[in-house]
N, C-alpha and C positions, 0 to 999 in steps of 0.2 A: 505493499498501499503504501502511495507518492506522501511525502510533509508535505506542508499547507506553503512550503517555499515554492519546492517544485508545482505543486496545480498555481498556484499565481503567478510561477513563470510561464508553465503551458498558454494557458488562459490569454493572460498580455501578447505571447507569442502569438496564438490562434485568430485572435482579438483585429491587433492589427496588421496582421500578414493578409485578411479579410479587407480590412482599409485599401492596404497596399495593391491588394490583387484589384480590385474593385477600381484602384482609381488607373491601372496600367490599362487595365480591358476596356475602361474611357475614355484613354489616351488613344492604344490601337486603334476604336471603334470612330473616333472620327476623326482622328489621322486619312483613316482610307477614306469617308465620309468629303472630308475637304479633297483630297488629290482623285478622289474619281468627280467633283465637280470640277475641281480645275481643269482636265483633261478632254471632260463633255466641254468643256467653255470652249477650248482646242476645237475638239472636234468644229465643233461649233461654226469658228471662226472660217475652219478651214473649207466648213461648207458655206457659209455665206460668201466669201472671195469667192469660189469655184463658178457660184451659180453670177455672182453680179461680171465675171471678165466671159462664160458662156452664153448668158441671156442680151444682157446687157453691150457692155465690150461687143463684143459675137466673135472673138477672139477665133484663133484657129486652136485645134487640142491641143497642142505639142508647146501653141503659142500661153494657155491655159496653165500646162504644169510645169511648165516651170516658172509667172507668173507665183503660181501656187505657193511652188517652194521656194522663193526668193521672200516671199510672205511672211514666212515661218523659218526662225534664224537655228532652230533648232528642227530637226528633222525626227518625224515620229514611225517608230519602228513598225513594221509590214502594214504600211499605209497603204490605202485601195481607195478612189475618188467615183465614181461613178454616177449615172442620174437616169432614168426610167422613166420614160414614156407612159402613158395611161395610154394613151390613144395609139399609139402605136403595139403598148404593150413589149416595149422590148427596150435594151440600153443604147441609149443613141451618146452619151459616152465615159469613157473608163480613163484611168489610167494606167494602167495593168491589162491585158489582150487574156492576160495569163484569171484573172481575179475576176471576171467576167459568169464565171460557173460558180464559183464562191459565194459573189452577192447574190446569186440567182436563190442558192440556196439562205439568204437572209434578207430575201424580201419578204417573204411569208411575215415574217419576224417584224418587218419594219410597215407594213404598208396599215394602216389607222384611219379613223375619222379622222387620228390629230393630227395639229398641224406640225409635231413633229414626236419622233417615240424615239426612246434611247434603251438599247439594253444588251444587254452578254450574250458572249457563242465561240465557248472554245477558246476563253480568254482575253477574246479579240470584248474590245467594247466602241459598241456600233449605233451610230446618228441617224435618222435618217429624218430629215424634213420636205416638206410639201410643200411646195410652189406652183401657183397660175401665171403661165406666160404667154399673155396670145390666145384666153379661152384653153390652156393644155394641160392639163397637169402634169408633173412630173414633179419625181421623185431624188430626191440628192441623197447616197448612201455615204457615209464615211465611215473606215471602219478601220481602228488602228492596235495594235497593244502599248501598253501606258508600262513600259521597262522601267524607265524612269520611279514612276509611282512604287511598281513592285519590288525595286531595292530598294527604297524610301520603305519601304514597309516592313521589309524583312530583318531592315539595319536596323533601324523600331525597335520589331517586333526582338531580336538578341539584345540589345539596349535593356530594355523592360525585360526582360528575365532575367539578366545580370544583374542589375540595380536591385531584381524584385529578393534573387538568390542572397545577395549583399545586405538588404535593409533585413529579413528575414536575422540574419547569423549576428548580427549587431544586436538583432532584436532580444536574440536568445541571452545574450552578450549582458545585455543593457537592462532586459527585465530579471534576470538572475541575481544583479548588481541593487535593482531596488528592492524584492523581495529581501536578499540578508537587510537590507536597512531599514524596510516596515520593518522585520519582526525582530529588528534587534534588539529591541526593548519586550518582546515579549521573552525571548532567546536569557534577559538581565532578570526577570518576575520569575523564566524558572527556576537562574540560580540561586536567587535567594528563597525560594520555594525546598530548593535542597537540603538549605543549612539550618530549616528549621524540625528544628526535636521538641520529645518532649520536657525537653529540661530546658530547653527554648522560649518556651513557645510567647514568653512577651513580647518576640521582636515579632516587626512587620515588615512587609513588602515594601519597598520603598519606593515611590515613580516621579521624578520632575513636572508629569506634564497629567493633574488629575482631572480636565479634565474633555480627554481623547475620550476614545473608548477603549484600551488597556487602560487609559486610568478610572475609569468604571470598573472596569473589570478587578483590576489591584481595590480599590475599597471595596467590592466586593470580596474581595476574599478578605482581607483585613475585616470586615464583619466577621467571616465566616469563623477566621481564627481568634476575633472578640468571642464568638460563643465555645470554641472550640476549647479552649483556656477557660470561659468562666465550668463547662461544664467540668474540665479535669478539676478546679479547684475545689465545684464542691462536692467532688466522688471522694477527693481525699478528702474533704471536712465531712463526709456523709462515712465514709471508712472507720480516721475514726475517731467519729464521736458513737460510729453503734459497737465500735472495741469497747471501747470506754465503759456505754452505757451497759454493754451484756456481760461488761469483767466486774462491774460495781455487786449487782446480785449474784453472780456466782461468784464470786472472789467470799460474795458474807454467808451464800449456803454449803459452802464446802466446809468453809471454819465455823460454821456453827455444826456442823455432823462431827469436821473431826476434834472438835470440844465433847459433843456429845456421847464421844466412843471414848473417849479417854480414862472413863472411871465410869463406874455403875450409877444412877442416877435415881431419886424418886419417881414415881408416876409423875407427881409433880410437872419436877421442871424438867422428866421428859416433855412434857402436853406443854408447856411453856417455850422446850425450843420448835415443839412439831410449827405452834401458832408462828412462831421466829418465822419457820421455813414456809409455811405457808402463804407469812403477806408476804416475801422475797419471790417467793414462786409465781405469786399474783403477778406482780409488780413486770415480773417478766416475761409472763404469758402478756402482759394488758402489751408489755414493749414490742413484744415477737409481733402481738395481732395488728399493732397501728404502722412496722418497716413494710409489714404483708399489705397492709391494706393500701400504702405510699408505693410498692413495688408495682404492685397490681393496676396501679391505677398509672402511673407509667409506663408502663409497660405494654397495656392493651387499653390504650388510650383510641385508635382510631378503630378495634372490636367494641366500643363502647355502642349500645341499642339504644337509641332516640325515640323518647313516646311525645305526646302532651300530655304534660300533667301540671294540676293548679298547686298553684305553690303556696294559696293560700291555706287548704287542707293538708297538706302537707308540711306547714308550719307546725299546726293543731296536733298532728299526729309523731313530729320531733320533740316538742315539749311532752307530749303525756307517755309519751316513752323512757323521757330523761329523766321527767323524778319518780318514775317507778326504781327508778337504778340511783337517784339521791333524793330521797323524802326532805330530805331539809332546802332546795333549790325552788327558787319563790319566780317565775317565770311568769310575766306579764306583756300579753297582745293587744297592740292596739292597731285596729281599722280605720283608718282617713279616707276622705276621697272615693270608697270603694265605689268601681265602676258596676252600671246596673248590666254592659255587654261581659256576660261570662269571658266569651275568647281572651279578653282583653287581661284576666288571669293566668290566661296559659303561657308554656312558652314550651320550647322543644328541647326535650333533657334526658337524665335516664332519673330517676324516682330513687333508687337507691345510693347515688352516688349522691344526692342533694339533699339524701336527708342526713346524710352521713356530715355535708358540710354543716348544715342547721346545727345540726347535735352538737359539733362539733363546738359553733360560735357561741352559743346557751351555755356553755359546758364553764368554756372562757370566760363567758360574763358573771356565770354565778361563781365561778370557783374565783377570780382575782375580786368580786368584789365585797366588800366591808361584811353585806348581809345578804349575802347568796342569791341577791337578785339582779337581776338582767329584766331589761325595759328593751322589747322588740314592739320595731313597728312599721304597717307597710301600707306602701300607698301604690295604688295602679289606674291610670289612664295607656289613653293609647300610646306614647311613642314610648313607656317605663313602666317597667318594676321596681323598686327600691326600695328594699329590707336595712330597716339597720337594727342596729344591737348595740344595747347603750347601757353599760354598767357606769358604777363610782365606786373607785379601785385607783390604788396606787397608775400616777401617771407613769405611760410611757416618755423613756427618752428621745428628744426630736434625733436623736441619733442613732437609735436603736432601731425606728418604725420601719426603714430600709432595707431590716437584715432581718424579721421580722416573719415573714414570710420562709427566711432556709430553715433546711434540714437539720434541726438539731439545736435552732441560736435561740438562746435562752438570753433574755434584758435584765441586768445584774438588777434591775428594780424588783422584779420578780421570782430570779430564780433564787430569794433561799426564802420568801414567805412560802410560794403552791409550790406544794411535788407536782413535778411533772416530766418529761421528756424533749422535744423543742420539734412534734415532728406534726404535731396535727392540724396546726395555721400551713405547717407544707403542702401537706393534702388537702386543705380549700385553698389554698391559691391555682393547686394544678389545678381542680376539678374548676371553679369559674373562671380557670382560661380555657380548657375544653369547650364545656358552653358560653364563649365569648363573652364574657360576664366581664365583668368589671369591680374590684375588691379593695374601696380605702380605707384608712387609720385614721383618727381624729382623736390628740387624747390632748384633756388639756389638766387642769384643775378640780373642774366639776367631774367628770370623769373621761371613760373613754369610748367611743365612736368605730364599729367594726359596719361598714355599708356595704352592701349589694346593688347591685345593677342591674339588669338584664335593657338591653334598649331592642325597638323592636327594626 
């Protein structure tokens, strides 16, 4: 398979060669027309001179022949002039008696209703002019070979062929050079890309002209590198945090088992150890399930099935299920500007995933609230559905807000006060992104509000 440089060179050669050939054919064709027209004019002059001397001056045949030859300094090759009288149906004048039979063959080609006829026959160019003298019709026939014109055309053809061949050769060389220059920036980009490895993923491709097509390609590639770097950093952080989060409960479980086996204990002591192990196991199970949910959302994003779901009804279901698990939670649902058309309450989404979103946001709002209370406001219109989750709790620093949706990230303001793993909001952000929604956070001294927006 040829590379781009070769294809550009071939296309350049083919295109310009076609233009050169078209130009050469045009030059040859119009040169041929010009030479034929010029020779036709000479034949016409010979015919007019002959008829003038023969009929008007009434010179003798030999005198006519001499005067005609004198009138044209350049003699025509195989020239023959004859006059055919229509009344007598015979030739009354001819320059060479041997050409009478030849002009006899030309007569059917020349005689017509037109005053003059121009034709070709076996390399000869033939002109016939119809003249009337004293009521008698005569056809003056002049035939000759344009040897000089043919030689000029042959020379012109050789010149054009040589020039076209030389032109194609020069086109190949110049096309290769220009293709090299045009693709030189691409070669530079390839060299820079080959120098980028995971250890120096922060490196970016540089290009001096960002406004052309290669500059746009470089910008797109740099954006891809940004996403790859972000994914690698997230992956490293994810692995480090998962290792840390899994290591703590596993170490704690192993230590408790080891201590319990050091010596025999009372049933009460064993019961206390088992309850501690149960709590640690529950924490480990919850973390594992959360990680599985996150992995499922990320890995199966394309396979998620979407159906019309009513968000107001889903909010009630999420509230009821969450309060069954946590009896101390107080969740208040406020529906404002409730639309008359039920279609305004529907979105295309996955019911199970959206239920996870609502339960996570309600759980966080209650968990970080001083009174385990969350206020959920629901507003729907023809253009958008807006759902906000408000709680009165610790203020999230502005510097932490851009990172709270990253896996395992926990703000210092809440890390010590509430137990958790920092994975719930990462799942929420991923699900909202899959549903083409938007999630925003606003945290002040009055409270923290997470807002979901689904536009139509």
